[in-house]
Phi, psi and omega in degrees: 000132176242121182246113186205130182277342178273113184303323180292318178293320178302314179295315182298310180296318178299317179297318179297316181292322177297318179298334178274001178094011180272146170273128186250130174250103183279145177216136181264352179222161177298318180299319176297319178297317178298321177295318178300317180296315179294317186280330189239350180045059179293163179281332185212160176222136170256121186232128173289141181276311184267107179224159188295320183270255171280148178259173182298334176296323175299318178301311182299317180294319183289325178289322174082158180291337184284343182290152175277355181295127175274129185243128172248116179267135178232148176196154169270342172099341181060212183295328184279345189083165187285332187307301183297323182291317180291328175296320177298316180300317178297318180297331180273350175126004176296139182276336179206158178224150178219144174269132176277000000 
């Protein structure tokens, strides 16, 4: 599952994962991503942290540490830069983080 509000980034990440042999379930919002997780039980999710409605931190909290879902948090960081935001994502249970 790839959760990203920027359509070009969503397409780019999806294309890269598809080229690696992954089946990609795209979602433009956290709520869509949560539905994908409930309906399809993917092995992993790539989630953007900074999004207009709910952010990726909400996704990580709602999925919870008990889930078998592997989470990769991504962000450009906004005004704060990526460091503090990605540290928060790790603290909430993201398994890996990447700067866009």
